[in-house]
C-alpha positions in Angstrom: 33.7 -1.1 3.0 35.6 -1.6 6.2 36.2 2.1 7.0 32.7 3.0 5.9 31.2 0.4 8.2 33.2 2.0 11.0 31.5 5.3 10.2 28.0 4.0 10.1 27.5 4.2 13.9 28.9 7.7 13.9 26.3 8.7 11.3 23.6 6.9 13.3 24.5 8.8 16.5 24.5 12.1 14.5 20.9 11.4 13.3 19.8 10.3 16.8 20.9 13.7 18.1 19.2 15.5 15.3 15.9 13.5 15.7 15.9 14.3 19.5 16.0 18.0 18.7 13.3 17.9 16.1 11.1 15.7 18.2 11.4 17.8 21.3 10.4 21.3 20.0 8.3 23.0 17.5 9.8 25.9 15.4 9.8 29.1 17.5 11.4 31.4 15.0 10.9 31.3 11.2 13.1 33.5 9.1 13.3 34.3 5.4 16.7 33.7 3.9 15.7 34.2 0.3 12.6 34.4 -1.9 10.1 32.1 -0.1 13.1 30.2 1.4 12.7 29.6 5.1 15.0 28.7 8.0 13.8 27.9 11.5 15.6 27.8 14.8 15.2 24.0 14.6 17.2 23.8 11.4 20.0 25.9 13.1 20.0 23.9 16.3 20.2 20.6 14.4 23.1 21.7 12.2 25.0 23.1 15.1 24.6 19.9 17.1 25.6 17.6 14.2 28.4 19.8 13.1 29.9 19.9 16.6 29.5 16.1 17.1 31.1 15.1 13.7 33.9 17.6 14.1 34.8 15.9 17.3 34.3 12.3 16.1 35.8 12.6 12.6 38.1 15.7 12.5 39.8 14.3 9.3 36.5 14.6 7.4 35.2 18.0 6.2 31.6 19.1 6.7 29.1 20.9 4.5 25.8 22.1 6.0 23.0 23.9 4.3 22.9 26.7 6.8 26.5 27.4 7.6 28.5 26.1 4.6 31.8 24.2 4.5 34.4 23.7 7.2 37.3 21.4 7.6 39.1 19.3 5.0 37.8 18.9 1.5 38.7 15.5 0.1 35.9 13.7 1.9 33.1 15.6 3.6 29.9 15.0 5.5 27.0 16.8 3.9 23.9 17.6 6.0 20.5 19.0 5.4 19.4 19.6 9.1 15.7 19.7 8.1 14.9 18.8 4.5 11.4 20.1 4.1 11.6 23.2 6.3 8.5 24.7 4.8 6.6 21.5 5.7 7.9 21.6 9.3 7.1 25.3 9.7 3.5 24.6 8.6 3.0 21.5 10.7 3.3 19.0 7.8 5.2 15.9 8.9 6.9 15.3 5.6 10.4 16.3 6.5 13.7 14.6 7.5 17.3 14.9 8.4 19.6 13.9 5.5 23.3 13.1 6.2 25.7 11.8 3.5 29.4 11.2 3.2 30.9 12.3 -0.1 34.2 11.0 -1.4 35.3 13.0 -4.5 32.1 13.7 -6.4 29.9 10.8 -5.3 28.1 9.8 -2.1 29.5 6.7 -0.4 27.4 6.6 2.8 23.8 7.7 3.4 21.5 8.1 6.4 18.1 9.7 6.3 15.8 9.9 9.3 12.1 10.8 9.0 11.4 11.6 12.7 7.6 12.1 12.3 7.2 8.9 10.2 9.3 6.7 12.4 11.6 5.5 9.6 15.4 5.6 9.1 17.1 4.8 5.8 20.7 3.8 5.5 23.2 2.7 2.8 26.9 2.2 2.3 28.3 2.0 -1.2 28.3 -1.7 -2.2 26.3 -2.8 0.8 22.7 -2.3 -0.3 20.0 0.0 1.0 17.9 -0.4 4.2 14.8 0.9 5.9 15.6 0.1 9.6 17.2 -3.3 9.3 15.2 -4.4 6.3 16.7 -4.4 2.8 14.8 -2.3 0.3 14.5 -2.4 -3.5 13.1 0.0 -6.1 9.6 -0.7 -7.5 9.2 -3.2 -10.3 7.3 -0.8 -12.6 7.7 -1.0 -16.3 4.8 1.0 -17.6 4.3 4.8 -17.1 0.6 4.3 -16.6 1.4 2.2 -13.4 3.9 4.7 -12.0 3.4 7.0 -9.1 6.1 9.7 -9.5 7.1 12.7 -7.5 8.5 16.1 -8.7 10.6 18.6 -6.9 9.4 22.0 -5.7 8.8 24.9 -8.1 11.8 27.2 -8.5 11.9 30.5 -6.6 14.1 33.5 -6.8 15.9 34.8 -9.9 15.1 33.0 -13.1 12.1 31.2 -11.5 9.7 32.0 -14.3 11.8 30.3 -17.0 12.7 27.3 -14.8 9.0 26.8 -13.9 8.0 26.9 -17.5 9.9 23.6 -17.9 8.4 22.2 -14.7 4.9 23.0 -15.8 5.5 21.5 -19.2 6.9 18.3 -17.6 3.9 18.1 -15.2 1.5 18.3 -18.1 3.2 15.5 -19.9 3.6 13.3 -16.8 0.0 14.0 -15.9 -1.2 12.6 -19.2 0.8 9.4 -18.8 1.6 8.5 -15.2 -0.7 6.9 -12.7 -0.3 9.7 -10.2 2.0 12.7 -9.6 3.0 13.9 -6.1 4.9 16.9 -4.8 6.1 16.1 -1.3 8.3 19.1 -0.6 11.4 17.1 0.5 14.0 15.8 -1.8 15.2 13.4 0.9 11.8 11.8 1.1 11.4 11.8 -2.7 14.7 9.8 -3.1 14.2 7.6 -0.1 10.7 6.5 -1.3 12.1 5.7 -4.7 14.6 3.5 -3.1 11.9 1.9 -0.9 9.6 1.2 -3.9 6.9 3.6 -2.8 7.5 5.8 -5.8 8.5 4.6 -9.3 10.7 7.7 -9.8 11.3 11.3 -9.0 12.3 14.4 -11.1 14.1 17.1 -9.1 15.2 19.9 -11.5 17.9 21.0 -9.1 20.8 19.5 -7.2 22.0 20.9 -3.9 24.3 18.3 -2.2 22.6 18.6 1.2 19.3 17.8 -0.5 20.4 14.9 -2.6 23.7 13.2 -1.7 22.3 10.8 0.8 19.2 9.9 -1.2 21.1 9.4 -4.5 23.2 6.6 -2.8 20.1 5.0 -1.4 18.5 4.8 -4.8 21.6 3.3 -6.4 22.0 0.8 -3.7 18.4 -0.2 -4.1 18.8 -1.0 -7.8 17.7 2.3 -9.3 19.3 4.8 -11.7 20.2 8.4 -10.7 20.9 10.7 -13.7 21.4 14.3 -14.5 18.9 16.0 -16.8 20.9 15.1 -19.9 21.0 11.4 -19.0 24.6 11.4 -17.8 25.5 9.7 -14.5 24.6 11.9 -11.5 27.3 13.5 -9.4 27.3 16.3 -6.8 28.0 18.7 -9.7 24.9 17.7 -11.7 22.2 20.3 -12.6 19.2 18.0 -12.0 18.4 14.8 -10.0 16.4 12.2 -11.8 15.9 8.8 -9.9 14.0 6.0 -11.6 14.0 2.3 -12.4 15.8 1.2 -15.5 12.5 0.3 -17.3 11.2 3.9 -17.2 14.3 6.0 -17.5 14.3 6.5 -21.3 10.6 7.6 -21.4 11.0 9.9 -18.4 14.1 11.6 -20.0 12.3 12.1 -23.3 9.4 13.8 -21.6 11.8 16.1 -19.9 13.5 16.9 -23.2 10.1 17.7 -24.7 9.3 20.1 -21.9 12.7 21.8 -22.3 12.2 22.3 -26.0 8.8 23.9 -25.8 
């Protein structure tokens, strides 16, 4: 943990710079980069600033950003979503954040998520626990689906969306019949951070883009939760899905997903 502890203040400064940009301006330009997939000038400004800062501070570590791809070495790499929840930001909804992780091999080892409009920052280092500010956090102690508030990721867009959304709709129907409540927040970083913080009992994100999930996955694990692929195997950056949940509910949640996939 020694070297990772040395990198924590670097990650914190990177998020400070990102949060200042987000808090100082509203999106001026909003551009389509795919089917209903937006990017704003704020996303681009944050990624440029963080990429430049980390390249200067940690030139031995590569960088993967959502907007401009990979640069630098490839063994260890920072991974950034400059604004996770861009559609929320573009529509004046404060559920968005900056997600920064450090990946070593195929797993996250350091995480920092800042929610600038909610005034919360989450951090974790592998083996060191998960924190909201300076307070340690743990997953919710929920062992019945009827008591669980769960979130689900966004519906698919683009090629193949109809088939992918068939599974999502089937899963929503099953969860709606069993869970206490279902939420769709529009930000994977918040989904995962709030599972770690015990606000949600679990989340099902039927996709896995490293900039969306790498930081949050480590937070959940360090807070005592499980993070799995859709087939129940251990989650890595190569996984197809991202399912974060407490140990008591994971078998039932996976079975409901399998049922939705079979229909």
